[in-house]
N, CA, C and O atoms as a Tinker XYZ file with bonds, in Angstrom:
   168  protein
     1  N    103.576000   80.269000  103.524000    73     2
     2  CA   102.971000   80.277000  104.899000    64     1     3
     3  C    103.630000   81.990000  104.210000    63     2     4     5
     4  O    102.826000   82.744000  103.662000    81     3
     5  N    104.511000   82.225000  104.292000    73     3     6
     6  CA   105.199000   82.890000  104.606000    64     5     7
     7  C    105.422000   84.530000  103.319000    63     6     8     9
     8  O    106.125000   85.537000  103.402000    81     7
     9  N    104.200000   83.934000  102.030000    73     7    10
    10  CA   103.976000   85.097000  101.651000    64     9    11
    11  C    102.975000   85.062000  101.813000    63    10    12    13
    12  O    102.362000   86.064000  101.445000    81    11
    13  N    102.414000   84.281000  102.253000    73    11    14
    14  CA   100.569000   86.115000  102.435000    64    13    15
    15  C    100.814000   86.128000  103.694000    63    14    16    17
    16  O     99.818000   86.551000  104.280000    81    15
    17  N    102.124000   85.728000  104.802000    73    15    18
    18  CA   102.639000   86.689000  105.974000    64    17    19
    19  C    102.524000   88.655000  106.210000    63    18    20    21
    20  O    102.312000   89.640000  106.917000    81    19
    21  N    102.888000   88.025000  104.886000    73    19    22
    22  CA   104.337000   89.548000  103.302000    64    21    23
    23  C    103.452000   90.172000  103.745000    63    22    24    25
    24  O    103.313000   91.001000  104.644000    81    23
    25  N    102.573000   89.484000  102.703000    73    23    26
    26  CA   101.272000   90.465000  101.426000    64    25    27
    27  C    100.337000   90.659000  102.652000    63    26    28    29
    28  O     99.465000   91.415000  102.223000    81    27
    29  N    100.054000   90.374000  103.963000    73    27    30
    30  CA    98.614000   90.823000  104.968000    64    29    31
    31  C     99.267000   92.351000  105.733000    63    30    32    33
    32  O     98.627000   93.398000  105.829000    81    31
    33  N    100.863000   92.100000  106.278000    73    31    34
    34  CA   101.675000   93.134000  106.827000    64    33    35
    35  C    100.945000   94.202000  105.563000    63    34    36    37
    36  O    100.227000   95.171000  105.809000    81    35
    37  N    101.457000   93.594000  103.840000    73    35    38
    38  CA   101.028000   95.462000  102.470000    64    37    39
    39  C    100.305000   95.990000  102.893000    63    38    40    41
    40  O    100.278000   97.216000  102.995000    81    39
    41  N     99.506000   95.227000  103.263000    73    39    42
    42  CA    97.774000   95.236000  103.650000    64    41    43
    43  C     97.500000   96.610000  104.501000    63    42    44    45
    44  O     96.926000   97.694000  104.398000    81    43
    45  N     98.175000   95.953000  105.272000    73    43    46
    46  CA    98.530000   96.895000  107.074000    64    45    47
    47  C     98.738000   98.067000  106.574000    63    46    48    49
    48  O     98.345000   99.148000  107.012000    81    47
    49  N     99.374000   97.845000  105.634000    73    47    50
    50  CA   100.935000   99.572000  105.709000    64    49    51
    51  C    100.047000  100.497000  104.759000    63    50    52    53
    52  O    100.080000  101.723000  104.662000    81    51
    53  N     99.014000   99.315000  103.892000    73    51    54
    54  CA    98.542000  100.199000  103.084000    64    53    55
    55  C     97.241000  101.031000  103.335000    63    54    56    57
    56  O     96.889000  101.980000  102.635000    81    55
    57  N     96.400000  100.423000  104.714000    73    55    58
    58  CA    95.761000  100.309000  104.928000    64    57    59
    59  C     95.446000  101.738000  106.378000    63    58    60    61
    60  O     94.494000  102.451000  106.696000    81    59
    61  N     96.826000  101.540000  106.856000    73    59    62
    62  CA    97.809000  102.283000  107.565000    64    61    63
    63  C     98.041000  103.477000  107.516000    63    62    64    65
    64  O     98.170000  104.172000  108.523000    81    63
    65  N     98.156000  104.029000  105.965000    73    63    66
    66  CA    98.597000  104.937000  104.964000    64    65    67
    67  C     97.959000  105.564000  104.999000    63    66    68    69
    68  O     98.065000  106.716000  105.421000    81    67
    69  N     96.890000  104.944000  104.489000    73    67    70
    70  CA    94.918000  105.615000  103.871000    64    69    71
    71  C     93.932000  106.410000  104.773000    63    70    72    73
    72  O     93.076000  107.291000  104.701000    81    71
    73  N     94.749000  105.322000  105.953000    73    71    74
    74  CA    93.645000  106.519000  107.144000    64    73    75
    75  C     94.824000  107.570000  107.150000    63    74    76    77
    76  O     94.385000  108.710000  106.993000    81    75
    77  N     96.082000  107.515000  107.276000    73    75    78
    78  CA    96.528000  109.491000  108.138000    64    77    79
    79  C     95.912000  109.445000  106.882000    63    78    80    81
    80  O     94.960000  108.712000  107.150000    81    79
    81  N     95.766000  109.800000  105.363000    73    79    82
    82  CA    95.733000  109.925000  104.189000    64    81    83
    83  C     94.653000  111.356000  104.867000    63    82    84    85
    84  O     94.895000  112.563000  104.903000    81    83
    85  N     93.455000  110.583000  105.328000    73    83    86
    86  CA    92.094000  110.649000  105.250000    64    85    87
    87  C     92.681000  111.413000  106.820000    63    86    88    89
    88  O     91.659000  111.972000  107.219000    81    87
    89  N     93.317000  111.574000  107.415000    73    87    90
    90  CA    93.387000  112.425000  108.651000    64    89    91
    91  C     93.978000  113.026000  108.411000    63    90    92    93
    92  O     94.275000  113.432000  109.534000    81    91
    93  N     94.684000  113.703000  107.622000    73    91    94
    94  CA    95.422000  114.678000  107.197000    64    93    95
    95  C     94.248000  115.321000  106.194000    63    94    96    97
    96  O     93.845000  116.398000  106.633000    81    95
    97  N     93.874000  115.080000  105.465000    73    95    98
    98  CA    92.932000  116.164000  104.772000    64    97    99
    99  C     91.246000  116.190000  105.752000    63    98   100   101
   100  O     90.312000  116.688000  105.123000    81    99
   101  N     91.023000  115.822000  106.778000    73    99   102
   102  CA    90.628000  116.641000  107.131000    64   101   103
   103  C     90.920000  117.067000  108.537000    63   102   104   105
   104  O     89.901000  116.800000  109.173000    81   103
   105  N     91.617000  117.483000  109.158000    73   103   106
   106  CA    92.621000  117.933000  109.917000    64   105   107
   107  C     93.082000  119.530000  108.626000    63   106   108   109
   108  O     93.364000  120.724000  108.731000    81   107
   109  N     92.969000  118.895000  107.952000    73   107   110
   110  CA    93.245000  120.417000  107.333000    64   109   111
   111  C     92.227000  120.934000  106.325000    63   110   112   113
   112  O     92.333000  121.215000  105.131000    81   111
   113  N     91.339000  120.967000  107.069000    73   111   114
   114  CA    89.960000  120.655000  105.960000    64   113   115
   115  C     90.182000  122.264000  107.407000    63   114   116   117
   116  O     90.433000  123.461000  107.270000    81   115
   117  N     89.942000  121.466000  108.511000    73   115   118
   118  CA    89.115000  121.960000  109.430000    64   117   119
   119  C     90.288000  123.046000  110.501000    63   118   120   121
   120  O     89.977000  123.541000  111.585000    81   119
   121  N     91.774000  123.199000  109.724000    73   119   122
   122  CA    92.034000  124.633000  109.631000    64   121   123
   123  C     91.654000  125.324000  108.720000    63   122   124   125
   124  O     91.411000  126.507000  108.958000    81   123
   125  N     91.490000  124.814000  107.438000    73   123   126
   126  CA    90.361000  125.727000  106.790000    64   125   127
   127  C     89.656000  126.464000  107.139000    63   126   128   129
   128  O     89.896000  127.671000  107.181000    81   127
   129  N     88.141000  125.694000  107.629000    73   127   130
   130  CA    87.351000  126.386000  107.699000    64   129   131
   131  C     87.510000  127.375000  109.582000    63   130   132   133
   132  O     86.924000  128.383000  109.976000    81   131
   133  N     88.449000  126.565000  110.221000    73   131   134
   134  CA    88.750000  127.645000  111.262000    64   133   135
   135  C     89.732000  129.614000  110.521000    63   134   136   137
   136  O     89.671000  130.813000  110.790000    81   135
   137  N     90.187000  129.045000  109.927000    73   135   138
   138  CA    90.696000  130.020000  109.372000    64   137   139
   139  C     90.166000  131.192000  108.873000    63   138   140   141
   140  O     90.611000  132.309000  109.134000    81   139
   141  N     89.151000  130.939000  108.108000    73   139   142
   142  CA    88.032000  131.446000  106.686000    64   141   143
   143  C     87.019000  131.511000  108.139000    63   142   144   145
   144  O     86.418000  132.573000  108.300000    81   143
   145  N     86.864000  130.671000  108.943000    73   143   146
   146  CA    86.041000  131.426000  110.813000    64   145   147
   147  C     86.150000  132.719000  110.708000    63   146   148   149
   148  O     85.465000  133.584000  110.162000    81   147
   149  N     87.003000  132.722000  111.243000    73   147   150
   150  CA    88.489000  133.606000  111.733000    64   149   151
   151  C     88.745000  134.764000  111.042000    63   150   152   153
   152  O     88.792000  135.804000  111.700000    81   151
   153  N     88.865000  134.795000  110.225000    73   151   154
   154  CA    88.896000  135.990000  108.885000    64   153   155
   155  C     87.113000  136.765000  108.685000    63   154   156   157
   156  O     86.708000  137.927000  108.695000    81   155
   157  N     86.561000  135.662000  108.546000    73   155   158
   158  CA    85.541000  136.842000  108.657000    64   157   159
   159  C     85.327000  137.672000  109.764000    63   158   160   161
   160  O     85.362000  138.895000  109.892000    81   159
   161  N     84.990000  136.312000  110.905000    73   159   162
   162  CA    84.840000  137.654000  112.120000    64   161   163
   163  C     85.575000  139.005000  112.283000    63   162   164   165
   164  O     85.027000  139.961000  112.832000    81   163
   165  N     86.087000  139.025000  112.082000    73   163   166
   166  CA    87.610000  139.731000  111.692000    64   165   167
   167  C     86.741000  141.194000  110.706000    63   166   168
   168  O     87.423000  142.067000  110.171000    81   167
């Protein structure tokens, strides 16, 4: 039971880390798109 709780907590942490990584990649991608469009318009 105790071991199962630890493994579940670890899985949740990995999932949150995975989600955070996707969010970081998306925000960087959006930032680059905005940056490039700003360069093109100027």
